[in-house]
N, C-alpha and C positions, 0 to 999 in steps of 0.2 A: 553491623548492618551495612551492606554495600548499597551504593546509590549511583545512578547516572544522572549527571546534571546537564542541562542544555548548553549548547555552544561549547562542547568539549574541545580539547586541544588536538584531537586526532587530525593528522594531515590528510589531504585528499587521497594520497596513495594508500594510507591505512584504511580509509573508507572504501576505496576500490577493492582492497583485499577483503573487507567485510562483505561487499557486494558479491565478490567471487565465491566466498564461503556460502552465502545465501543461495546462489545459483547451484552450487554443487550439492548442497543439502536437499534442495528441491528435486534435483534429478535423482538423487539416491532414493528419495521417497517415492518418486514416480516408478522407479524400478521395482520397488516392493509390490506395487499393485499392477504394474505393467501398463499403467495409464495415469492420467492426472492432467490438470491444467498447467503443465510445465511451461508452455509458451508464454503465458502471462507472468509466471514466476520469474522466468529469465528476463523478461522485458522490464518488470517493475523493481528488480533487485536493487538498482542504484537508488531509487526513491526510498525504499525501505531501509537501506544501509544509512543513508543520510539522515533519515528520520530517527532511527533507533540509536545511532552512535554519534550523532551531532546535535539534534534538535530536542529530542524528548527528555523529560525529567521523569524518572521512574526508579523503583527499587526492585531489582530482579528477584529478591527473596521475599518480597511483600507485594504481590501483584495488585492487591486491593487497597494499597496505601492511599489515604484520602488526598494527599497532596500531589498525586501523580498526574501527568498529562494523560488524557484519554486518547487512545488510537483506535478508531472505529473502522472495521472492515465492512463496508456496505456490500461489496461484491463477494458474497460468501464462497463462490467457487474459486476465489483466489486463496483459499485457506492454506494450500500447500506452500504458497509464498510467505504468508505470515508465520506459519509454523517454523519455516526455515529461519526467519528473522528472530522469532522468540527463542529458538534453540541457540542461535548465535549470541543472543543477548543474555543467555543463561537463565531465562525465565522458565524454560522447559529443559529437561535433561536430553542430551544428544541421543542416548540409546533408544529413546521413544520413537525416533524417526523410522525405526525398523518395524513399528506397529502401524504405520500410516494406513488408514482405511480398513483396518481389520476389526473383527468383533471385539468389543469392550475397549477399544483404543480411545485415548484422549485426543486423538488426531483424526476425526472423521473427515471424509472427503469434502464436505461443505462445512464451513465454520459454524460452531454452536457454542455460545457462551457458557452453557451449563456443563460442558465437557472439559474445556481447555483453559487453564490459567493464562491470563494475558489477553484472552479473547473477550472484548468488551461487550459485543452484541452478537446475536444470531442474525447474520446477514444472508443475502441470497435472493430474497424477494426484491428485485432491483427497484431502486427508487425510494427505498425507505430509510437508508442510512443517514442522509442529510437531515431529514426531519427528526430522527432520534438525536443526532448531534446538536441540533438547535435546542431541543429540550434539555440535554445535558449542559450545554453552555449557559442556558438560562438559569438552571439550578445552581451551577457553580458561581455565576454572577450574583445571584440572590444571597448566597452564603458567603460572598466576598472571598471566595477561594480563587487564588491567582493562577490556577492550572489552565492550560489550553486544552481544547478539544480538536483533534485532527480527524477528519473523515476522508478515507480513501475510497473513491468511487470510480466508475468506469465511464467512458464516453457514451456507451449504450444507455446509461441511466439519464443522460441529458435529454432523451426522448420521452421521459416520464414527467407528467404534469406535477406530480408530488415533489419532484426535485425543485422545480421553479417556485412552487408555493413555499417550500422551505427556504429557498434563497431569498425570497421576498420577506419572509418572517425574520430571518437573521438580520437583514439590514434594518428592518423596522425596530427591532429590539436592541439594535446597536451592540451586536455581539462581537466585540473586538477580540474575544477569547476563542473564536472559531476559525480554524484554518481548514479549507477544503482542498484536497489533492485529487485532481482529475487525471486518471491514467488514460491518455488519449493514444491508443494503439491502432485506432481505425479498423477494428475487427469486431464483428458480432457473429453469432451462430449462422446467420443467413447471408453474411457477406460484409463488405466494408460499411462501417457505421455511417460514413458520409453519403453512402448510396441508399441506405435503409431509410434514414430520416436525418438529413443534414442539420447540424446545430450551429454551423458557422454563420456569421463571424462571432466566434466564442468570446474573445476578450471584450468586444463591444457589448455583447449581451449581458455578461456578468457585471460590467461597469454600469450599465443601465439599471441593473437591479440593486445598485448601491454598494458593490463590493470593490475592495482593492484587488487588482488583477495583475498577475504575472503569467507569462507563457514562456516555457523553457524547453530545451532538449532534455528529456527525462533520463537520458543515458549519458549525460555530461555531468560528472560528479561536481565539478566546480560550479556549474550553473545551478544545479539543484541546491547545493549548500548555500549559495548566495541568496537564492530565492527564499529558502526557509528562514534565513537570518532576517531578510527584509520583511517577511510576513510577521515574524515574532516581534520585530522592533518597530513596525509601522505605527506612527503616531495616530491617535484618534481611536474611534470606536467602530470603525467599519469591520465587518467580517472580511476575511482574506481568502483568495482562491489562487492556487498555482496549477495551471494547466501544464501537464507533463507529457510531451510527445515522446512516445517510446516505441521501440521495435520489438515485435513479438519474437520470442526465441533468441533474444540478444545474447551473443557470446558463443553460440553453436551454429556456425554458418550453414551446415547442411540441413538444419531444421529451419533456419531463417528463410530458406529458399522454398520451403514447401508451399504449395498452392493454398492449402487449408491449414491455418495455424491456430484457430480459435480452440479447438481440441485436437492438437497436433498428433498425428499418428506416429508413434515411435515403435519400431519393430523390436522384438526381444533382443536381438544382437546389437541394437543401436544405443541402448542405455550406457553400456560400457564405452562405446565409441564416443558418446556425448561427454562422458566424464573425462576421457582421454583428451578430447579437444579443449575442455576447460583447463585441464592440468597443464597442457602445453602453453597456456596463456595466463598462468597464475601470476598475479601482481606480487612484487616483492614486499 
């Protein structure tokens, strides 16, 4: 039985190669449907690579192993990104990426736990993920299970009252086994999240709610790895949050520069161009 243990010995360069693989797989899936939230996948790939190949404890061939760390995707439309990570982690077979978004596929365009091994929750109704994570963390704590619960959420979810109710509950119940990852790409469907409903100053707000807080460049692998280590090893029973500032479409400059990147428009002839750009910058 294969197992991935946290704090693995992969070098940051190896993790960057994993992130590159996640980006490439996401673009390949986008090409299958001619659409998809690839901008988010490209942006959050470093966070996913560091999570799955450095921090998380799991068994690829036993997705429901009781001792696993739980990784919750609150932002269901990021499913294309998580599928790429699950394929890279060998929880899902690579050939299935060719079925992305098609009838009877285990890889629907929005993440659903009933369909996909490794998908812990059905996300997408934004603002629910952290509350579910609190419940899971409470359950694990009651059972004296030492696993961590990771919740990946978006900056747009910071405008939901349920998020802050969950944050307050996590601190009240002293959930030191809960790590929240906030993908702060400053984009929502209607524009910049800071212009729709600003949540700044974020570190001070999370700290006021009783959390241990870090804010890092989410596209700097060394910074993300150090933040994950600090979160797991933090003494005490505070819940932990890592705010990850990321760039939409990271790694594909011609997409990074698009005015609208929340659901970035990629023309039919640009999928292969995007893959070519990634291949030109493949980490060794």
